[in-house]
C-alpha positions in Angstrom: 45.6 13.2 -18.4 42.9 13.8 -15.9 39.7 15.5 -15.4 38.9 17.6 -12.2 35.9 19.9 -11.2 35.9 21.8 -7.9 35.9 24.5 -6.1 38.6 26.9 -4.4 39.0 26.8 -0.4 42.9 28.5 -1.1 45.8 29.2 -2.7 49.7 30.0 -1.5 52.0 31.7 -4.2 55.7 29.8 -3.8 57.6 30.3 -6.9 57.3 32.4 -10.0 54.2 32.3 -11.7 53.7 29.2 -10.1 51.1 28.1 -6.8 49.4 25.4 -5.0 45.9 25.5 -6.0 44.1 23.7 -2.2 40.6 22.9 -3.9 37.6 20.7 -2.5 36.8 18.4 -5.9 33.7 16.4 -6.5 35.0 13.5 -7.4 38.1 12.8 -4.4 37.6 15.7 -2.5 40.5 18.1 -0.7 42.9 18.1 -3.0 46.1 20.2 -3.7 47.2 20.9 -7.4 50.7 22.7 -8.6 50.2 25.1 -10.7 52.0 27.2 -13.2 50.7 30.8 -14.6 51.8 33.7 -16.9 50.4 35.6 -19.3 51.4 33.6 -21.9 50.0 30.4 -20.9 47.3 29.1 -22.8 44.3 28.1 -20.8 45.2 28.8 -18.0 44.5 31.2 -14.7 46.6 33.5 -12.7 46.3 33.6 -9.0 44.7 36.8 -8.9 41.8 36.1 -11.1 41.1 33.2 -8.8 38.4 34.0 -6.5 37.6 31.8 -2.9 34.8 29.3 -3.9 35.2 30.1 -7.4 34.1 26.8 -9.5 37.1 25.3 -12.1 37.8 22.6 -14.1 40.9 21.3 -14.4 43.0 19.0 -16.8 46.4 17.2 -15.1 49.4 15.8 -15.6 50.7 12.7 -13.9 48.7 10.0 -11.4 45.1 10.6 -10.5 46.4 9.2 -6.5 49.7 11.9 -6.3 49.3 13.7 -3.4 49.8 16.8 -6.1 49.3 16.7 -9.3 50.8 19.7 -11.5 47.9 21.0 -13.6 47.7 21.2 -17.7 44.5 23.9 -18.2 42.2 25.1 -15.5 39.0 26.8 -16.9 36.4 29.1 -14.3 33.0 27.3 -14.6 30.2 30.0 -15.3 29.3 31.6 -13.1 32.5 33.4 -13.2 32.8 35.1 -9.5 35.1 38.5 -10.5 32.3 40.6 -9.4 31.4 40.6 -6.3 30.9 42.7 -4.0 32.5 43.4 0.1 30.4 41.7 1.4 30.6 39.4 -1.6 34.0 37.9 -1.7 34.7 38.4 2.5 31.6 36.2 2.2 32.5 33.5 0.2 36.5 34.2 1.2 34.6 33.6 4.9 32.9 30.0 3.7 36.6 28.9 1.8 38.2 29.4 4.7 35.3 27.4 6.8 35.7 24.4 4.2 39.5 24.3 4.4 39.5 24.0 8.4 37.3 20.9 8.2 37.1 19.1 5.7 39.4 15.6 5.1 41.9 15.4 2.6 40.7 12.4 0.8 36.8 13.1 1.4 34.9 11.6 -1.4 31.4 13.1 -1.0 30.0 14.3 -4.2 26.4 14.5 -3.1 27.2 16.9 -0.4 29.7 19.0 -3.2 26.1 19.2 -5.6 24.1 20.0 -2.8 26.2 22.6 -1.6 27.2 23.9 -5.2 23.8 24.7 -5.7 23.4 26.8 -2.4 25.8 28.3 -4.1 24.3 29.2 -7.5 20.7 30.1 -6.0 22.7 33.0 -3.0 23.8 35.1 -6.4 20.0 35.6 -6.8 20.0 36.7 -3.5 21.2 40.1 -1.8 20.7 38.8 1.7 24.9 38.0 1.5 25.2 36.9 5.4 22.2 34.9 5.7 23.1 32.8 2.5 26.4 31.8 4.9 23.6 31.5 7.8 22.4 28.6 5.9 25.2 27.5 4.1 27.2 26.6 6.9 24.4 25.3 9.0 23.8 22.4 6.5 27.8 21.6 6.9 27.2 21.3 10.6 24.4 18.9 9.5 27.5 17.0 6.9 29.6 16.6 9.5 27.1 15.4 12.1 26.5 17.3 15.1 24.1 20.0 13.9 20.6 20.2 16.2 16.8 18.3 15.4 14.9 21.8 13.8 11.8 20.2 15.5 12.5 20.3 19.0 13.5 23.7 18.9 10.7 25.5 20.8 11.1 29.6 20.6 13.2 30.9 23.2 15.3 28.6 24.0 18.8 28.0 24.1 21.4 25.7 22.4 23.5 23.2 24.9 27.4 22.9 23.2 28.3 19.6 24.2 25.2 17.6 24.0 23.7 19.5 20.8 19.9 19.8 22.5 17.6 22.7 22.5 18.1 23.4 26.3 15.2 26.0 28.6 16.6 29.4 29.2 15.4 28.6 32.8 17.5 24.9 32.9 20.3 25.4 35.2 23.2 24.9 33.0 25.8 22.1 33.0 29.4 23.2 35.1 31.3 24.7 32.2 29.0 24.8 29.4 28.7 26.9 26.5 25.2 28.1 25.3 23.8 29.5 21.7 22.6 32.4 22.9 18.3 32.7 21.9 18.6 34.4 18.9 21.3 33.1 17.6 19.5 29.8 18.1 16.4 30.8 16.5 18.9 31.9 13.6 19.9 28.5 13.3 17.0 26.7 13.5 15.7 28.8 10.5 19.4 28.2 8.7 18.6 24.7 9.3 15.4 24.7 7.7 16.6 26.1 4.4 15.7 30.4 4.8 16.7 32.8 7.1 14.7 35.9 7.3 15.2 39.1 8.0 17.0 40.9 10.8 20.6 42.2 12.0 21.3 38.1 14.5 23.1 36.6 11.9 26.9 37.5 12.3 26.0 36.9 15.9 24.9 33.6 14.6 28.1 32.9 12.3 30.6 33.8 15.8 28.7 31.7 17.7 28.6 29.0 15.2 32.6 28.9 15.1 32.3 28.7 19.3 29.7 25.2 18.3 32.2 23.6 15.8 35.2 24.8 18.1 33.0 22.8 20.9 33.0 19.4 17.9 35.4 19.2 16.2 39.2 19.3 17.5 41.3 21.5 15.7 39.2 24.0 14.1 40.0 27.3 12.9 38.3 30.5 13.3 38.7 32.1 10.0 40.3 35.8 9.9 36.9 36.5 7.6 34.9 36.4 9.9 35.7 39.2 12.7 36.8 41.1 9.2 32.4 40.0 8.4 31.8 41.8 12.0 33.2 44.5 12.3 31.6 45.8 9.1 
């Protein structure tokens, strides 16, 4: 038997009372698990009880190196995310989709897992849900290596998508270049510095941040929850 701790990224039902669970595990990065759960199964959770980014403790059978492991027991770690409001559910769904799209199979980055989990825990005491998402995803861009340097930012600058550098808005853009807008660039700097202030530009920033991820990561898929957040 083997123990795992991880955050729920997605789940896919494929048989009666059985589903595939995709977790970002602390010790082994993204991993797939086969779960059987019914109302009579002790020490298990049903698929409908799991929220995106709920942290779980799992006990699995078989070899720890197996590509798909069978779950023997599964418990939620506190806090349990069953009481999220509608906006929080969309926000956590967005972050889970975003992570699933960029974390490569087999990545093992325990320090970043701890950093991200700590941000989630801190977010429960805040009401500015989109600001929390902006901070978490800006941190993800730093972790992946293409976040701009917040120290070189000057008020009014725009982020050049290809170079990841701040540019004066009066500078001529390169051919076919994409730039982040001035309002979103300002939010990005706040997010990279660890706290996004009050304002109405959070959703716009997340939309432009998704474009920035697309510029730098081949195959990045815009999360479906993003359009839901933008329409609220």
